[in-house]
N, C-alpha and C positions, 0 to 999 in steps of 0.2 A: 692481483688485481683482474679486470674483465677481460684484457684486451687478448693474452694469448688465448684464451679459451674461443673468441671470437674468428682468432686466427685460424684455428683449427676447425670451426665451423664452414669458413669461407671456402676453405680449401676442398670439401667433400664436393665431390661430382654430381651425387644424387642425395637425396632427403636422408638422412639418418632411420628415419621412423621415429615414433611417438614413443614405440617401447624400449629403444635401443640406449641408455644412460649407461656410461662404463665408468669408470673411476678415471680412465686416461684421458677424457674430456676435462679434468679437472682444472683448472688454471692456475694451483699451486699447492704445495703440499700442505698441511696441517700445521708443520715445524714454521713454514714461510710464511702462511697465515698470521701467524702469531705476531710475527714482525713487525708487520704493517702498521705503519702508523696515521691514526684517523686524523683530518683534518679539524681543527678545534670550532670550528663554527660554520653554520650554513643556513640558509634561508629556510629551508626543507628536508627533514628526513624522514626517510619512509622504510618501514619494515617490511619485508618481505619481498623474494625475488622471483616469484611465480606470476602467472597471468595476469595479477590484479595489480602488483607493486610493479611490473614495469610498463603495464596498460599507463598508470596513472605518471609514470616516472614519463614515458613517452607523451603524452598530450601535455603535461605541464610543460615542458621543455619546447613542444610546437607553439605553445602561446607566449614562449619568451620568457618564462623563469628558468635561469641556470644555473643558480647555487643551490644545488639538489646533490642530497647524498642518499642513495639506496643501500641498505643493509639488508645481508640473506644471514641467517645464523648456519645454514649448512653450505650448499651449492645452489646455484641461478636453477629454476625449475625442477628440482628437487622436493618437493612436496607433493600437493596434489595435484598440481599441474603435470607431474610426471606419468601418473597413471590415468591421465583424463583419457577418456575413450574418442575423443577429436571430433566430437560432431558438433556443427554449428547448425542450431534448427530455430525458424521464427514461428514456428507453429505454438506460441503462446498465447494464455488466456488475456494477462495484461495487455494493455495499449503500450505502456511504458518500455515491458517487457519485449515487444516486437520491435521497436522501434530502437533499442538497445542491441538486439540479436542481429538486427538488419543492421546497423552501422558496424559492428563487429564482422559481420559476412564482407561487407564491401572493405574493411579495412586490413582483412589478413587474406583479400583477392589482390591487394597491390603492395603487400607490404614485401612480399619478394623479390619484386622491381625497385621496391625504395632501397633496398638495405640489399641487396646480393645475394642474403641466406635463404636457402629452399625451405620451403614453410611444409611443403607436402601439401599443399593446397587443393583438392580435385571438387570440383562442383557435381556434386550425385543426385543434388534432388530428394527429397524424403516423401516418406507416403505413411501418412497417420490412419490406421485401420478399424473399421468400427465391426464389432460383433453384433452390435444391438439398435436398435433405432433411436433411443436415448443420445447413447455415442455417438451418431451421426448426427444429430440434432447440434449437439455440442460443436463437434466439426464444422460445420456449415455457420454457426455463429463466429467461431475463429475466421472460417475462411471468406467473411464478409468485410472482417474488420482488416484481414491481411490485404484484401484488395484495394481498399478506400485510401489506405497510406502505403500503396504503391508497389506491394509485394505479391507479386504473379502466384497463385493458386487457384485450384480448381476441385470439386468435388466430382469424384470417378468412379464408375462403377466396379465390381468383384472384376467383370472380365478384361476391364484396363488394365485392372493392379496387376492381371495373369501377366498380359501384356508386357508390362513393365518389368517385372521381376517373376520370369517364368518358375522359379523354384518354390514358390508359395503356395502352399493350400490356401485355397477362396472360398471352398464351400460352405464355410460357414459366415461369410460376409455381407455385410449389406450396402455396403458401400465406403469409400474412402477418400482421404484431401491428400492431393499431389501438391508440393510446395517445390518447382523445378530448379530453385536458386538455394536451395539449401544445400551445404556443403561439408567434408570431412576437411581434416588438418591435422599435422603433427604441433599437438598443444607445448612438448617442449620446444622446438625450434620457432614457434611462434614465439615464446617469451622470449627468445634467445636474439630473435630479430627485433623487438620492441627494445630489447634490452641495449641491441646493437647501436638503433637509431638515438635511443636518448643518450646514450654514451659519447657522440658523435654531436651531439648538441650541448653537450656540456656536462653531462650529470655523470657523478662519480658512484662507482658503483664497489662496494665491497662485500667478499662471502666469507664464511666462516666466520662470522662476528653477532655475536649475541647482544640484545637490548635488554640489560637488567631490569630497568624501568625507566618512565619517562619523569623528567623532572617539573614540578610545575610551582607558579609563584602567584599569589593572588588570582587564581583561577586560570591563568594562561600558560600555555607551555613556555616555556624555558630551556629547553634541552634534553638530552636522552643519557643515560648513563648505560655504556656496554663493558664487556668483559676487556676490551681495549680502551677504556677511558671514555671522556665526557665528550660531548658534541653539541655546543649552543646551538639553539634553533628556536623560530618562530612558529612555525607550523613541523606537526608530527603525525604521519598518515599509518594508521595502522591496519596491514594487506597480509598479516599475520596466518589468514587461513584458522585451521583447527585451533592454533594457538592464540587467535586474536581473543579469545573470551578472560583466557589468565593474564595475557599480555596486558589487557585493560584495568583488570583488580590490582596486578602489581604497581601501578602508579603511585604518589605518593598523594595524589586526590583521585581515588577509583574511578573507572570509566565502565558502563555496564554495557555489555556487548552481548545479547543472550542468542547462543549456541550452541551446539552439541553435536559432535561424531558421530556417527553411525558406520560399521563395516558395509562396503559394498562390493559385490561379485559380478564380474562377468569372466566370459571363456574365451580360450583363442584355440582355434581349431588348424589344422595343416590344410592347406590349399586343397581345394577339391579335385577331382579329377581332368573335370574340365574347369579352371580356375575362374572365378568369379572376373568379371571385368571391372577396371579402377571405379567407371563409372556407375557402378550400379547401386541403385537407390536405397537409401538410408531406409529401415523400415520401424515404427514405432506402432505397437501392440499393446495398446493401454490395456483393454480387455484382458488379454493375456499377461499384462504386467513386463512386457519384454522388449527390448529394442534390440536391433540387428544391423550391423554393416558389414561392408566387405573389409576385409584385413589381408593382403598380401594374397590374394586371391582363393582365400579361404574364409572363416567367419569370426567376427566379435559380437559377442551376445550378453549381454546384461539384462538387470531388470529390477524394480523394486518391489519385495518381496512384502507379505501381510505380518509375517513377526521379523521385523527389523532388530539387529543385534548392535545396540548402542557401544560406544566403547571410549575411555581415558575421559568417565565421569568423574575419577579421583583426581584426575590433575594431567598437567603436561608429558608428554611420552618421549617418544622419536625427536632428536633435530630434524632427520630427514625422513620422509615416509618408506619404510620397506613393506614389501609384500607379506601381509598378513598372513594368518594360517590359513590351508583349505579347509574348506567346511561342504563337502558332496552333499550332506545328508541335507544341511538347510539350503544348497542351490538346487535341488532334486526339484520341487514345483518348477520353478522356473527352466531347467532343462527340459522337463517334460511339455512344458507351454512349448519352449522350441522346436522340438520335433514334432510336435501337433502341425504347428505352423511351416514347418521345413522338412518333411517326411525324408528325404534324400540323405538327410545329416547323418541318421541313424549310423551308417557303417563308417563317418569320418571321423579320423583320430584328432584326438583333446589335445592341444600342447599342454597348456596352463588355465589352470583355475584362479585366477588374479583376487586377492580382496586387500581391499586400500580404504583406507578411510575419507570420509566426505561429510560435509558440515551441512546442517540443516538448523534453519529457524524455527520460532513459535508459530508464523504464520504462513511457510512458506516462500517467504518473497525475502530476498539481498536485505543487506544492512548498508547504507552509503549515508553520510553527511557528518556533521559535527556533532561533538558528544554538547549535551545541553548542559556538562560542569565545567568542563575546562575549556575555554576558549582556543582555537589553534589545533584540538585534537581531532583530526577526522578520521573515518574508519572505512573501509570497504571490505567487506567479508559475507562468508555466510552464502555461500551461492547455491545449495541446493541442487547438488549434481550439475549445473548450469553455468559454471564458471567459463568454459571457453565461449559458450554461445554469447553470454553478457560482458565478458572481459573488455571488449573494446570498447562500446556505448557507455560502461558502469565508469571505466577511466576518464572517458571525454566527460563525461555528466560532473564527476568529484572533480576534474582539474577546473571546469569552468563554476563551478562550486566554491572552492579556492582564488577564483584568478578575481573572476568577477563579480562573486557575492552571492550568487547563486546559478543554479545550471539552466540551460535553454529550454528543458522541458520540465513540466511538474512531476516531480519525483516522490509525492507525500506518502504514497504506498510503501516506499523503500525506505523511507528517512530513518535514520536510529533514534529520532524525538519519538516517533510511535510506541517505543516500549517505553516501559518504567523499570524500576529497581525490582518490582515484583513480579518481572519475568525471568530474571535471572538466578532464581535459585536452582541449584543443582538438580535436585529431584526434579523441581517443575520440568525444567529441560529435559530433563532423561526421558520420562514420562511421555512428555509432548512429541519430542521427536520419534519417538516410538510410535505414534499415530500419525505424523506430517510425512514423514517415510513412504507407507502404503499411499496416502494421500495422492501424491506425487502422479499415479496412474488411476487414481479413484476416477470415477466417476462426480462431476462436482455439477449438482443441479443449484438452483438458487437458493440461497436464505439457509445454507447447509450451516452447521456449527459445531468446531471443534468439542469432543467429549472429555480430553484429557484437561486437569488443570482447573476443573471448575471449582465453583464455591469460592472461589477466593477473597471476591470480596461481594458482601451482601448487605442490601438493607436490613436494618433490624425487621422489617416485616416480612423477610423472604419467608419464614417455616409460615406464618399465616396465607400469605399469598399463594404458596406452594399448596398447601391443604385445600385452597379454593379453586386448584385445577389449574394455576399459572403453567403457562411451558416457557421455557427460558431460551434467553441467547447471552452470549457473553458478549462485552464492549470494555476494555483494556482492562479486563479481571472483572469486571464488574456484571453481576447478572441483572437482568433487564427482563421484564416480560414482554414475551411477543404477542400472545392472547389467553383467553381464559377457557377451558374445556369444559364445556357443562356437563354434570353426572350422565346424562344421559350418553353422551356421544363415545365412541369406540376409540377408546386413549391409546391402545396400540395400534389400529391401522392409521390413526393420525400421526403418529410418531415415526412411521415407517413408510409414510406419503412422501416420494420424493419425483417431482415433475418438473418440466419445464412450460406445461399447460397449467389449466387452472387449478388450483391447490385444492385441496381437502379442507383448509382452514376459511375459506372465502364465506360460507355462511356464519362462521363463529364471528370472523372480524364484522361483517355485514351489521350483526346485531350489535356489536359495541359501537360502531359508528354510528348507527340509528339512535342509539341511546345519549351517546355524544350531543346529537344535534336535537333531541325530543325532550331529554329529561335532565339526568348528571350521570358522570363516571367518575371513578377514580382511577390516575395511571400514578405509581409509584418512579419517580424520575430522580431518583437519589442520586444516580450514576454522574450527574452534570457535575464538571468542575467549577470550584464556588473558591475565588479570592477577596480578601478584602485587603483595601489598601487604605492605610488611615496615615495622618501627618499631624506634629504638633500647631503648623500655620498652616501656609497655603502650597505648601510643596507637592502633596499629593493632587490638588487640582492642577497645578502648574504641569507635571510629567504627564498626567493622562492624556490634559490637551495636547500634549506634544505627541503622545503615542497614538491617540484615536482617532479617527475622522470625524467623529460627530460631535456636537457642543456640548461640554459636560457642564459648564457652567449653568445651571439650572437648580431653581429649588429645590428645596429638599421632600424629599419623598418622590421624587419623580425618577423616570426610569427611561434610560436613554439608547434605542438599539444602535449600536455603531460598529463598524470594522477598524480592525486594527491592519494596518498596513505596512507595505514593504517600501522603499523606495521606488517603485516601478507602478506602485499604486495599487499592487495586488494585494487579496485579504491573505493575511498570514493567520487571522482569527475573524470570527463574526460571533459579536455577544451582545448581551444586555449588560447594562451597568447603573445599579439602585444608588442616588445619591442617599446615606443615611444620616448624615449630617454636615455641617460645613465643611469638616476635615476628614470625613469617612468614605468610601465609596464599597459598595459589594457586587462584585464581577461574577457573571454567570455564564461559561462557556463550554461547548460542545465537550463528552466524554474523554474523547481521545484528544482533548489539548491539554491535559493537565500538565505534561513534561514540557512540550515546545510552548506552551505559552508563558510558563513559569520562567523557560530560559530567556525567552523574547523580551521580556520585564526586566528579567535581572539584570541583561546585557543593555539597557537603554537607562534603568534608573539610577542617580546617583548613591555613591556610597554615601549614606545622609545618614545618622543615627535618629534623627527626626522624624525619618518617613519609613514605614513599616509595610510589608507585602506577607502577608499571612497567606498558606492555603489552607482553608475550611473547608473543604469538601468532605471529610470525613465528620467534621461537626453537625451537618443538618442534613434531615430526612426532606425528600423534596416530593410533596403530592402536590398533581397536580388536578383541578376538582374543574372539568370540564361539560359544559351544556347550560342552557337557559337555567333549571331548576338551581345552579350551583349557588347562586345569590340567596336562595331561601335557606338551603342548608346552612350557610356561614353567617347568616344573619341570624339565623334560632341558636346557633353554638356560639356564637359572642355577644347576642344582646347588642349589637351596632346595625345602623343601616348600612348595607352592601350597596346601594342603587347605583347607578352612574351619576347622580347628582351628589350624593355623598362620598362615592368611593370611585374617581374618575379614571379612564383607562390609561393605561399607563404609569400606574400609581403604587405606591410601597409605604406600609404602615405597619410597625409592629402593634400585634393585637393578643387579645387573649380567645383561645379557642379552646372549649371545654374547661377544665380547671386550669388550662396549661398557659403561663405566660411567654413572653418574648416570641411569639410566630412571626414572623415575616410573610406577611399576607401579600401578594402581588397582582395587580389587574390586567393578567396577559396569561396565554395559555401555550403557545408556540404552534397554535394550528389557525387563529383568526376566529375560531369559535369564542362565544363568550367563557367568562370564568375566573380561576383564581390559581396563581401558584402559591403554595404555602412551603415555608422553608421553617423547620421544624426542629428545635434541638434534638440530640437523637435520644435521648432520656424520655422525651416526650413522645416520640413517634409511635409507640402504639399503643398510647390512650388517646391520642389525637383523630390516630385510623379509626379505632374503635368508636369513637363519639360521632364520625363524620359517616360512618357506615349506620350505625344506630338510627340516628337523625335522619339521614337521608334515604331511609328506608320507604316512607311517605311519599315520598317523591319520586321512587322509580330506580336508586341508585344502583350500580353495579361498577365491579372493577370491569378495566379495559387495558391495553398494552400497546405496544409501539409499533403492531403493524396498524391499526387503527388509526394512530398518530400520523402516521406515513400517509395514509391515503386522505387525511384531514389537510395535511399540509400542501402535497401535491395539488389537488384539487384546488387551493386557492393560492396557487403558484409561488408558495413561499420556497424558495432553496435555502440548500443547509451547506457550512462548510466542509469540507474534507469529499464531498461528491461534485455537487453542483458549484461550489466556489472553493477557490485556491489561491495559489500565490501568485498568478497568473492571471487573476480574472481580479477587475476592476469592479468598484461600484456603478461606473458609468454604464458598463458592457450587462447589467443586470437589474436596471430598474431601481439601482440605490440612489439616485441624485441626491434626493431628499434629505440623505444620512450623513451629508459630507458638508461642512463649513466652509463652502470655499466663497461665499459671499460675505464672509468675516474677515479682517484681517489676520489672522491668525494663523501660523506656520504650523505644519503637524508632517510627521514621516508620509511621505506619497503624495503630499501638493501640489509640487510641481509638474510631477508626470499627469495627474489628474486637469490639472489646467490647461496643458499640450493635448491633452484627450479632447477635451471640450471643446477647445478651439479648433482639432482638424479632424474630431469625428471617430466612433469607434469601429473596431474590425472586427466585432464578433458582438453579438445580442444574446442573452438568455432567452428563449422564446418557449411557451407550451404550445405541445399539441394533443388533440384531441384525436382520438382515432377514431373515423367513421365507419368504413365497409369490415371491422374487424370482429369476429363473433368469438364473445369470452368464453361460450362452452367449449368451442371445436378449435380455434385457432390457437396457435404457439403464443404464449404472453411476451410482451416486452419487459423485459428487466431493469437492465441498463446497457451503454455500450452501444445500441442500434445505431447505421449509421441512417443519415438524413439525407435524403434526396429533395430538391428543389428543380421544378421543370425538368426534372430528370438527371441533374447534377449533384453528386457530391457536397454539400455544405457542412457537415459536422456529423458529431455525434451525441445520443440522448446521455445524459447524465444520469437521469433518475426517473422512474415511473411507479406507477401505482394505477390501482383500479377505482375510479369514483363511482361510489355507491348513490352520490347525491345526481350525476349526469350520467350514471348506466353506460359508460364509457373507458376506455383506459385513457388514462392520461401520463403524458412524457413532458420531462422537461430537457432543454438539450441546447445547446449553443449553434447560432447559425452563421457562417463565416460566406463571403464574397469572394468567391476564387475567380481571377479573370480568365475567362475560356479561351484567350491567346497564350497568355504567359504564365497563369497557374499562379501569377501572385495575387494577394490577397489585397482588399479594396473596401472603401470605409462600406459600413452597412446602415443603413438608414431604417426608419421605420417604414416607409413605402416601400423598400426592398423587401423586407418582411412581407408586408401587407399584401405585394402584388403575385405571390408565387404558388406556386400548385405544390403540395406536400406531400411525399411518400417516408414511411417509416421502414427499413428494412430487417425483418425479423427471419433469422435464420435462412436468408436467399429469397425470404415471401416479401413482398412491398405491398403495404397498406395505406390508401391513403389519410390524409390527418388535415385539420384545420390549425392555421397560425394563431396563435395570439402573444401581443405583447403584454407586459405587465402596467398596470394595474387593468384587470378585468372583472369590473363590475357585472356587466352583461351576463355574464356565465350561469349565475342562478336567479331564477324567477321572484324568489321571497326576498324581503327587504332585511338589510343587513343593518345592524348597528352600527355606531360611529366606534364603538369600543371594538365591534366584529373585523375590522379592517386593520390593528394591530398585527404587524407584522415579525417574530421574532424567530429566524433561521438557524436554529441551535441544534436540534436533535441528529446524531449520527444513523448511517444505514445500520 
């Protein structure tokens, strides 16, 4: 059991240091461990005794859950936690990651006082270096976001860097970011302290106990099978680190957890002649691909090389992670970078080159949340070498998820359900992590794309569009056109153009937007998630009325835009549903909703053989025909009148287009522009596309991509799920009141929360901002996540932005809060509060004046818009 181990730790007068972990600290022999008898049942079983597992146990016990068992196959903290470099850094790109790291930092700071176990916590601060202006811009963007969530940071000069860390060579620097409250800590001792606190709160901890598989019955966790017997449980938490992938696949019903290990190297040196002080700042030199921290008066330095070495592709390896084989040839580029940054180290004796596995995910973000296929099966893994920084916060959010049903912050960017089974191929993961690991320190400018694992899911039109100059981006494994390069453009220069300023594709997208407004364009939008819900009686309508906020009892052929809400009234999905007949509905959702939405529907739909839910995403190619001449093209192809009198807005009808029958034509475009969506059975896709392009020639037709779509929808104030809308955003906060059936005596999920909000007011409002004094050609562009200031006070962040070619201005969407100047507490946000403010948008430290508008905004455009131009379908992803 744990207790002897903890007593050993408590007797120590000083911290043992993260690098020391001897077998003497083991709490019992292997023979003794085998004789331990496990409890027959528990509410929760946690797999993994590292920083993640102990953090989840700690936070669950703090929230009142006591019937918890934590199982570790080796010894506590003997996995990746043992070899962690011990750096706690809040300098992250994503706000949710910044918040997790900030919480972790504060937790570790007070953990020693709470538990009596020394954790080696030292507040050193960190300095992120910039060798280029683009890197400095990236740091300035991070700095702005850190400041507004209460994390002190500042941009400093190379001279200041030299003052804070005199051993650094600063001659090639253009600036840096200093975060004074970042820290270093002994990661193994933190895990032990968390385990100690959890144990004192009733959590039972057993090491040397291997989980063979998780038992599942009717899609629900029922228990675990271990090498010492079975334990019945309601919840299982997979915190198995690099073994999480295989543990997930070993279940009776497999759970896909896409992660893969790579070798990670860092060196340890003897103390310097004048030992470094314990408070010496941690250095991150991303352009040099290295990090540096003080270690017992010497140096610990590692990095993320350009040519990583994947490991354990074939499967499970060690019970406990051992130091893998040294590879000085592989480490040499990082060593050279270290010596350039700290020349005085050239004569310093190196003690050891540590080589340990670290797990990485396909998109560089950790994985948390409940499995989409097994209820009660939760995951927290894939930390991308940031496990210590995220451990406290991630454990807290997952515990909230289990206890309350959802975490206190929007964590969609980390949710397991953002992935599908398609991302779990061993070959895909091996190739993707070889790209991901270098990207940890690569400069990431807006709209960059992964290069590996591509062309996995494609439309039948992919080759045709590619031959016509399509440039591609990927969403949920699906290739989607960004824009189309004209034959006279320098393709190579365009592909290599990466900037925070005006991009080289600006003129291309402008011409596509102009064509959408003046003639007609075709956009392949086949990646949208498409479900059909049918029943033999009224079951389909009844369950959909409960699951969705808008009234779906509409005449056959009508389309309803609606939210799929949670109990708090927040958007789990934002979609369009067409009623095909009395008992059949066609549901269109964002691309990355395929797993999440399916899981949500299956969770609430009764097990009724007369009710069928089918994923038909692969059955239909979707073409968006946008522009005033779309009606002429479709009329000519179908020999049917397509004017608003015959085909009203938000209407769906099966038609013949060319020679093809059974085309679902919908009078909507997801942009507010006139036009139609065509859902085409895939076998007819090429024929219909060819016919549309042929007939459309006389009307000036051309291909367009998602960048044009983005510009069109943002200038019309169309929000979309996943960036503007999320699980903590309600319809009343974003102008969606008309799409909620509150006036009807009809229950639906989230109704009570919305009634309460309607009575008491909202605490944030989605607002459009039009930049006034911004020079599109010379100034940095807003992309997303920029702080919003009202009368000089921070009130929120932008959620999305685009250049409006119609307004010839940048347009941003974002939520405005009303923070009390005295207490900082949130207050009700009224339309008057929005309209009376003077606004600025902070772009990398520079503030630009902006005009605020609430939805709807008919006065923005001088030309008259048709009634069907006001249709608002907020679907496509970023």
